[in-house]
N, CA, C and O atoms as CSV, one atom per row, in Angstrom:
chain,resi,resn,atom,element,x,y,z
A,1,MET,N,N,207.541,66.683,82.177
A,1,MET,CA,C,206.690,65.309,82.186
A,1,MET,C,C,206.829,63.719,82.244
A,1,MET,O,O,208.045,63.574,82.116
A,2,ARG,N,N,206.566,63.116,82.302
A,2,ARG,CA,C,207.403,62.010,81.753
A,2,ARG,C,C,206.567,60.731,82.111
A,2,ARG,O,O,205.885,60.707,83.136
A,3,ASP,N,N,206.629,59.779,81.336
A,3,ASP,CA,C,206.043,58.238,81.797
A,3,ASP,C,C,206.874,57.420,82.476
A,3,ASP,O,O,207.868,57.062,81.845
A,4,THR,N,N,206.738,56.964,83.737
A,4,THR,CA,C,207.404,56.008,84.422
A,4,THR,C,C,207.314,54.972,83.598
A,4,THR,O,O,206.368,54.604,82.902
A,5,GLN,N,N,208.789,54.364,83.792
A,5,GLN,CA,C,208.185,52.490,83.553
A,5,GLN,C,C,209.040,51.797,84.719
A,5,GLN,O,O,209.669,52.279,85.661
A,6,PRO,N,N,208.785,50.262,84.223
A,6,PRO,CA,C,208.995,49.429,85.700
A,6,PRO,C,C,210.326,49.753,85.172
A,6,PRO,O,O,210.612,50.119,84.033
A,7,PRO,N,N,211.385,49.486,86.566
A,7,PRO,CA,C,212.635,49.439,87.351
A,7,PRO,C,C,212.980,48.452,85.406
A,7,PRO,O,O,212.050,48.258,84.623
A,8,ILE,N,N,214.190,48.104,85.159
A,8,ILE,CA,C,215.046,47.003,84.144
A,8,ILE,C,C,215.754,46.352,85.179
A,8,ILE,O,O,216.723,46.805,85.788
A,9,THR,N,N,215.109,45.073,85.361
A,9,THR,CA,C,216.164,44.046,85.731
A,9,THR,C,C,217.021,43.039,85.807
A,9,THR,O,O,217.472,42.725,86.908
A,10,ASP,N,N,217.323,42.490,84.872
A,10,ASP,CA,C,218.303,42.427,83.714
A,10,ASP,C,C,218.979,42.886,82.165
A,10,ASP,O,O,218.605,43.834,81.473
A,11,HIS,N,N,219.703,42.245,81.966
A,11,HIS,CA,C,220.240,42.509,80.937
A,11,HIS,C,C,219.632,43.085,79.366
A,11,HIS,O,O,219.844,44.067,78.655
A,12,GLU,N,N,218.570,41.585,79.292
A,12,GLU,CA,C,217.506,41.017,78.519
A,12,GLU,C,C,216.349,42.152,78.274
A,12,GLU,O,O,215.766,42.469,77.238
A,13,GLU,N,N,216.262,42.522,79.282
A,13,GLU,CA,C,215.377,43.440,79.610
A,13,GLU,C,C,215.699,45.177,79.390
A,13,GLU,O,O,214.847,46.023,79.120
A,14,TYR,N,N,217.235,45.419,79.598
A,14,TYR,CA,C,218.049,46.520,78.897
A,14,TYR,C,C,218.491,46.476,78.060
A,14,TYR,O,O,219.495,47.161,77.870
A,15,LEU,N,N,217.889,45.478,76.896
A,15,LEU,CA,C,218.285,45.127,75.132
A,15,LEU,C,C,217.041,45.530,75.142
A,15,LEU,O,O,216.735,46.063,74.075
A,16,GLY,N,N,216.100,45.488,76.009
A,16,GLY,CA,C,214.229,45.414,75.225
A,16,GLY,C,C,214.603,46.803,74.911
A,16,GLY,O,O,214.796,47.274,73.790
A,17,TYR,N,N,214.699,47.558,76.363
A,17,TYR,CA,C,214.115,48.404,76.209
A,17,TYR,C,C,215.166,49.957,75.429
A,17,TYR,O,O,215.054,51.179,75.535
A,18,GLN,N,N,216.077,49.080,74.714
A,18,GLN,CA,C,217.636,49.792,74.374
A,18,GLN,C,C,216.364,49.687,73.123
A,18,GLN,O,O,215.817,50.790,73.107
A,19,ARG,N,N,215.821,48.907,72.256
A,19,ARG,CA,C,215.449,48.780,71.630
A,19,ARG,C,C,213.785,49.919,71.435
A,19,ARG,O,O,213.479,50.638,70.484
A,20,ALA,N,N,213.216,49.730,72.408
A,20,ALA,CA,C,212.154,50.074,72.287
A,20,ALA,C,C,212.467,51.656,72.534
A,20,ALA,O,O,211.466,52.333,72.770
A,21,ARG,N,N,213.710,52.331,72.511
A,21,ARG,CA,C,213.771,53.758,72.776
A,21,ARG,C,C,214.287,53.999,71.226
A,21,ARG,O,O,213.658,54.708,70.440
A,22,ASP,N,N,215.369,53.400,70.926
A,22,ASP,CA,C,215.383,53.541,68.979
A,22,ASP,C,C,213.637,53.066,68.114
A,22,ASP,O,O,213.270,53.788,67.187
A,23,LYS,N,N,213.186,52.458,68.330
A,23,LYS,CA,C,212.138,52.886,67.831
A,23,LYS,C,C,210.873,54.163,68.140
A,23,LYS,O,O,210.171,54.615,67.235
A,24,LEU,N,N,210.793,54.526,69.344
A,24,LEU,CA,C,210.149,55.638,69.911
A,24,LEU,C,C,211.338,56.871,68.419
A,24,LEU,O,O,211.150,57.247,67.262
A,25,THR,N,N,212.275,56.999,69.298
A,25,THR,CA,C,213.373,58.135,68.696
A,25,THR,C,C,212.691,58.183,66.862
A,25,THR,O,O,212.703,59.173,66.130
A,26,GLN,N,N,212.323,57.231,66.627
A,26,GLN,CA,C,212.012,56.964,65.117
A,26,GLN,C,C,210.522,57.659,64.791
A,26,GLN,O,O,210.343,58.413,63.834
A,27,PHE,N,N,209.206,57.173,66.008
A,27,PHE,CA,C,208.035,57.369,66.059
A,27,PHE,C,C,208.247,59.256,66.400
A,27,PHE,O,O,207.581,59.935,65.619
A,28,VAL,N,N,208.871,59.872,67.186
A,28,VAL,CA,C,209.177,60.911,67.296
A,28,VAL,C,C,209.515,61.968,66.075
A,28,VAL,O,O,208.677,62.775,65.673
A,29,ALA,N,N,210.881,61.858,65.522
A,29,ALA,CA,C,210.666,62.258,64.047
A,29,ALA,C,C,210.174,62.396,63.391
A,29,ALA,O,O,210.155,63.397,62.675
A,30,GLU,N,N,209.263,61.050,63.291
A,30,GLU,CA,C,207.779,61.464,62.480
A,30,GLU,C,C,206.496,62.054,62.986
A,30,GLU,O,O,205.713,62.731,62.319
A,31,ARG,N,N,206.388,61.744,64.139
A,31,ARG,CA,C,205.236,62.916,65.119
A,31,ARG,C,C,205.548,64.118,64.742
A,31,ARG,O,O,204.643,64.898,64.447
A,32,GLU,N,N,207.500,64.686,64.645
A,32,GLU,CA,C,207.339,65.954,64.414
A,32,GLU,C,C,207.341,66.455,63.023
A,32,GLU,O,O,207.201,67.671,62.888
A,33,THR,N,N,207.511,65.530,61.690
A,33,THR,CA,C,207.029,66.097,60.895
A,33,THR,C,C,206.074,65.892,60.465
A,33,THR,O,O,206.063,65.760,59.241
A,34,HIS,N,N,204.866,65.762,61.155
A,34,HIS,CA,C,203.571,65.454,61.278
A,34,HIS,C,C,203.565,66.898,61.410
A,34,HIS,O,O,203.519,67.531,60.355
A,35,LEU,N,N,203.613,67.757,62.864
A,35,LEU,CA,C,203.659,68.451,63.234
A,35,LEU,C,C,203.249,70.345,62.432
A,35,LEU,O,O,202.332,71.164,62.384
A,36,PHE,N,N,204.926,70.111,61.872
A,36,PHE,CA,C,205.520,70.802,60.749
A,36,PHE,C,C,204.854,70.617,59.807
A,36,PHE,O,O,204.568,71.666,59.231
A,37,GLU,N,N,204.454,69.720,59.359
A,37,GLU,CA,C,203.422,69.549,58.654
A,37,GLU,C,C,202.061,70.655,58.900
A,37,GLU,O,O,201.906,71.729,58.319
A,38,ALA,N,N,201.324,70.157,59.737
A,38,ALA,CA,C,199.926,71.024,60.382
A,38,ALA,C,C,200.469,72.458,60.130
A,38,ALA,O,O,200.008,73.237,59.295
A,39,LEU,N,N,201.617,72.727,61.052
A,39,LEU,CA,C,202.290,74.178,60.942
A,39,LEU,C,C,202.548,75.028,59.467
A,39,LEU,O,O,202.849,76.221,59.424
A,40,ALA,N,N,202.399,74.327,58.523
A,40,ALA,CA,C,202.920,74.483,57.500
A,40,ALA,C,C,200.973,75.033,56.630
A,40,ALA,O,O,200.483,76.079,56.207
A,41,ALA,N,N,200.608,73.891,56.746
A,41,ALA,CA,C,199.379,73.898,56.422
A,41,ALA,C,C,198.582,75.693,57.825
A,41,ALA,O,O,198.023,76.696,57.383
A,42,ALA,N,N,198.713,75.564,58.514
A,42,ALA,CA,C,197.672,76.668,59.501
A,42,ALA,C,C,196.711,76.147,59.543
A,42,ALA,O,O,195.709,76.801,59.255
A,43,ASP,N,N,196.566,74.668,59.937
A,43,ASP,CA,C,194.862,74.292,60.695
A,43,ASP,C,C,195.677,74.473,61.919
A,43,ASP,O,O,196.858,74.137,62.014
A,44,GLN,N,N,194.944,75.045,62.880
A,44,GLN,CA,C,195.087,75.238,64.349
A,44,GLN,C,C,194.214,73.667,64.973
A,44,GLN,O,O,194.443,73.173,66.077
A,45,GLU,N,N,193.791,73.430,64.541
A,45,GLU,CA,C,193.123,72.141,65.465
A,45,GLU,C,C,193.302,70.905,65.174
A,45,GLU,O,O,192.836,69.988,65.850
A,46,LEU,N,N,194.605,70.621,63.228
A,46,LEU,CA,C,195.419,69.777,63.405
A,46,LEU,C,C,196.734,70.256,64.570
A,46,LEU,O,O,197.009,69.720,65.644
A,47,ILE,N,N,197.363,71.401,63.930
A,47,ILE,CA,C,198.283,71.470,65.044
A,47,ILE,C,C,198.134,70.915,66.358
A,47,ILE,O,O,199.012,70.188,66.825
A,48,GLU,N,N,197.284,71.148,66.873
A,48,GLU,CA,C,197.386,71.207,68.457
A,48,GLU,C,C,197.405,69.477,68.726
A,48,GLU,O,O,198.063,69.043,69.672
A,49,ASP,N,N,196.639,68.539,67.826
A,49,ASP,CA,C,196.621,67.590,67.589
A,49,ASP,C,C,197.617,66.630,67.294
A,49,ASP,O,O,197.539,65.445,67.617
A,50,ARG,N,N,198.714,67.241,66.573
A,50,ARG,CA,C,200.144,66.659,66.607
A,50,ARG,C,C,200.945,67.336,67.226
A,50,ARG,O,O,202.105,66.975,67.026
A,51,ARG,N,N,200.848,68.061,67.810
A,51,ARG,CA,C,201.454,68.775,69.310
A,51,ARG,C,C,200.800,67.956,70.103
A,51,ARG,O,O,201.835,67.613,70.675
A,52,ALA,N,N,199.683,67.106,70.847
A,52,ALA,CA,C,199.696,66.394,71.641
A,52,ALA,C,C,199.900,65.034,71.441
A,52,ALA,O,O,199.625,64.300,72.390
A,53,GLU,N,N,200.276,64.590,70.527
A,53,GLU,CA,C,200.719,63.366,69.731
A,53,GLU,C,C,202.894,63.088,70.172
A,53,GLU,O,O,203.677,62.204,70.520
A,54,LEU,N,N,202.864,64.529,69.821
A,54,LEU,CA,C,203.542,64.685,69.838
A,54,LEU,C,C,204.767,64.268,71.178
A,54,LEU,O,O,205.710,63.490,71.317
A,55,LEU,N,N,204.208,65.098,71.816
A,55,LEU,CA,C,203.785,65.431,73.466
A,55,LEU,C,C,204.021,63.580,74.270
A,55,LEU,O,O,204.763,63.063,75.105
A,56,THR,N,N,203.152,63.255,73.589
A,56,THR,CA,C,203.176,61.568,74.248
A,56,THR,C,C,203.969,60.321,74.244
A,56,THR,O,O,204.171,59.362,74.988
A,57,ALA,N,N,204.308,60.728,73.151
A,57,ALA,CA,C,205.830,60.280,71.763
A,57,ALA,C,C,207.025,60.345,73.362
A,57,ALA,O,O,207.273,59.484,74.206
A,58,LEU,N,N,207.617,62.076,73.160
A,58,LEU,CA,C,208.377,61.910,74.139
A,58,LEU,C,C,208.742,62.049,75.809
A,58,LEU,O,O,209.716,62.147,76.556
A,59,ARG,N,N,206.972,61.974,75.850
A,59,ARG,CA,C,206.943,61.419,77.508
A,59,ARG,C,C,207.224,60.082,77.060
A,59,ARG,O,O,208.445,59.923,77.038
A,60,LYS,N,N,206.418,58.762,76.588
A,60,LYS,CA,C,207.213,57.647,76.781
A,60,LYS,C,C,209.050,56.882,76.470
A,60,LYS,O,O,209.627,55.837,76.772
A,61,ARG,N,N,209.397,58.194,75.688
A,61,ARG,CA,C,210.474,58.423,75.456
A,61,ARG,C,C,211.367,57.777,76.213
A,61,ARG,O,O,211.977,56.715,76.339
A,62,GLN,N,N,211.108,59.440,76.923
A,62,GLN,CA,C,211.831,59.607,77.907
A,62,GLN,C,C,211.805,59.228,79.325
A,62,GLN,O,O,212.657,59.412,80.195
A,63,GLY,N,N,210.524,58.595,79.390
A,63,GLY,CA,C,210.099,56.911,80.439
A,63,GLY,C,C,211.227,56.587,80.171
A,63,GLY,O,O,212.121,57.262,80.679
A,64,ILE,N,N,211.558,55.567,79.378
A,64,ILE,CA,C,212.472,54.775,78.949
A,64,ILE,C,C,214.024,55.086,79.434
A,64,ILE,O,O,214.612,54.559,80.378
A,65,ILE,N,N,214.449,55.950,78.650
A,65,ILE,CA,C,215.365,56.673,78.603
A,65,ILE,C,C,216.039,56.544,80.374
A,65,ILE,O,O,217.042,55.924,80.728
A,66,ASP,N,N,214.982,57.445,81.325
A,66,ASP,CA,C,215.145,58.006,82.330
A,66,ASP,C,C,215.509,55.597,82.551
A,66,ASP,O,O,216.548,55.254,83.114
A,67,ALA,N,N,214.467,54.429,82.004
A,67,ALA,CA,C,215.089,53.669,82.876
A,67,ALA,C,C,216.702,53.256,82.460
A,67,ALA,O,O,217.575,53.065,83.306
A,68,ILE,N,N,216.789,53.215,81.844
A,68,ILE,CA,C,217.977,53.247,80.885
A,68,ILE,C,C,219.119,53.425,81.791
A,68,ILE,O,O,219.980,52.597,82.089
A,69,ARG,N,N,218.962,54.865,82.252
A,69,ARG,CA,C,220.039,55.660,82.635
A,69,ARG,C,C,219.660,54.970,84.292
A,69,ARG,O,O,220.726,55.217,84.857
A,70,ASP,N,N,219.220,54.622,84.819
A,70,ASP,CA,C,218.690,54.579,86.080
A,70,ASP,C,C,219.897,52.906,86.651
A,70,ASP,O,O,220.767,52.686,87.494
A,71,TYR,N,N,218.987,51.923,85.238
A,71,TYR,CA,C,219.466,50.638,85.109
A,71,TYR,C,C,221.088,50.769,85.112
A,71,TYR,O,O,221.572,49.866,85.795
A,72,GLU,N,N,222.051,51.620,84.555
A,72,GLU,CA,C,223.099,51.630,83.637
A,72,GLU,C,C,223.360,52.477,84.859
A,72,GLU,O,O,223.988,51.620,85.481
A,73,ARG,N,N,223.347,53.581,85.714
A,73,ARG,CA,C,224.214,53.505,86.954
A,73,ARG,C,C,224.189,52.504,87.807
A,73,ARG,O,O,225.272,52.222,88.320
A,74,HIS,N,N,223.255,51.875,88.111
A,74,HIS,CA,C,223.049,50.970,88.961
A,74,HIS,C,C,224.443,49.692,88.530
A,74,HIS,O,O,225.214,49.111,89.293
A,75,GLN,N,N,224.357,49.643,87.531
A,75,GLN,CA,C,225.472,48.493,87.029
A,75,GLN,C,C,226.722,48.932,87.631
A,75,GLN,O,O,227.498,48.248,88.299
A,76,GLN,N,N,226.843,50.465,87.230
A,76,GLN,CA,C,228.081,50.712,87.455
A,76,GLN,C,C,228.373,50.759,88.453
A,76,GLN,O,O,229.524,50.645,88.875
A,77,GLN,N,N,226.833,51.043,89.427
A,77,GLN,CA,C,227.885,51.314,91.278
A,77,GLN,C,C,227.951,49.459,91.657
A,77,GLN,O,O,228.786,49.071,92.474
A,78,SER,N,N,227.427,48.903,91.281
A,78,SER,CA,C,227.320,47.306,91.373
A,78,SER,C,C,228.710,46.801,90.813
A,78,SER,O,O,229.023,45.610,90.797
A,79,ALA,N,N,229.300,47.558,90.478
A,79,ALA,CA,C,230.730,46.774,89.616
A,79,ALA,C,C,231.808,46.946,90.759
A,79,ALA,O,O,232.957,46.539,90.591
Protein backbone atom coordinates (compact mmCIF):
# COMPACT_ATOMS: atom_id res chain seq x y z
CA MET A 1 0.00 0.00 0.00
CA ARG A 2 1.33 3.35 -1.03
CA ASP A 3 0.00 6.85 -1.23
CA THR A 4 0.37 8.02 -4.81
CA GLN A 5 1.92 11.44 -5.19
CA PRO A 6 1.55 13.78 -8.16
CA PRO A 7 4.34 13.40 -10.71
CA ILE A 8 7.33 15.68 -10.31
CA THR A 9 7.43 18.15 -13.18
CA ASP A 10 10.66 20.09 -12.63
CA HIS A 11 13.90 20.21 -10.70
CA GLU A 12 12.51 22.58 -8.07
CA GLU A 13 9.69 20.15 -7.25
CA TYR A 14 12.25 17.34 -7.22
CA LEU A 15 14.23 19.14 -4.52
CA GLY A 16 11.04 19.72 -2.55
CA TYR A 17 10.15 16.04 -2.73
CA GLN A 18 13.63 15.17 -1.48
CA ARG A 19 13.16 17.52 1.49
CA ALA A 20 9.76 15.98 2.20
CA ARG A 21 11.27 12.48 2.03
CA ASP A 22 13.94 13.47 4.54
CA LYS A 23 11.38 14.97 6.94
CA LEU A 24 9.16 11.91 6.65
CA THR A 25 12.13 9.63 7.26
CA GLN A 26 12.70 11.42 10.56
CA PHE A 27 8.96 11.28 11.32
CA VAL A 28 8.92 7.52 10.62
CA ALA A 29 11.83 7.02 13.04
CA GLU A 30 9.89 8.89 15.73
CA ARG A 31 6.77 6.79 15.08
CA GLU A 32 8.91 3.63 15.33
CA THR A 33 10.17 4.78 18.72
CA HIS A 34 6.60 5.42 19.87
CA LEU A 35 5.60 1.93 18.75
CA PHE A 36 8.51 0.33 20.62
CA GLU A 37 7.52 2.25 23.75
CA ALA A 38 3.93 1.01 23.41
CA LEU A 39 5.18 -2.55 22.95
CA ALA A 40 7.27 -2.24 26.11
CA ALA A 41 4.20 -1.01 28.00
CA ALA A 42 2.19 -3.97 26.60
CA ASP A 43 -0.80 -1.66 26.03
CA GLN A 44 -2.70 -3.31 23.16
CA GLU A 45 -4.84 -0.29 22.30
CA LEU A 46 -1.82 2.00 22.29
CA ILE A 47 0.12 -0.53 20.21
CA GLU A 48 -2.60 -0.56 17.55
CA ASP A 49 -2.74 3.26 17.51
CA ARG A 50 1.03 3.46 17.10
CA ARG A 51 1.00 0.83 14.33
CA ALA A 52 -1.61 2.83 12.45
CA GLU A 53 0.44 6.03 12.80
CA LEU A 54 3.56 4.24 11.56
CA LEU A 55 1.74 2.66 8.62
CA THR A 56 0.33 6.02 7.52
CA ALA A 57 3.76 7.66 7.69
CA LEU A 58 5.40 4.79 5.79
CA ARG A 59 2.78 4.92 3.03
CA LYS A 60 3.25 8.66 2.53
CA ARG A 61 7.02 8.31 2.55
CA GLN A 62 6.94 5.45 0.04
CA GLY A 63 4.71 7.47 -2.29
CA ILE A 64 7.26 10.28 -2.25
CA ILE A 65 10.12 7.85 -2.83
CA ASP A 66 8.25 6.34 -5.79
CA ALA A 67 7.68 9.80 -7.30
CA ILE A 68 11.38 10.66 -6.88
CA ARG A 69 12.44 7.40 -8.54
CA ASP A 70 10.03 7.94 -11.42
CA TYR A 71 11.38 11.45 -11.98
CA GLU A 72 14.99 10.26 -11.84
CA ARG A 73 14.22 7.44 -14.29
CA HIS A 74 12.54 9.88 -16.66
CA GLN A 75 15.49 12.27 -16.43
CA GLN A 76 17.95 9.49 -17.23
CA GLN A 77 15.90 8.39 -20.23
CA SER A 78 15.69 11.98 -21.48
CA ALA A 79 19.45 12.53 -21.21
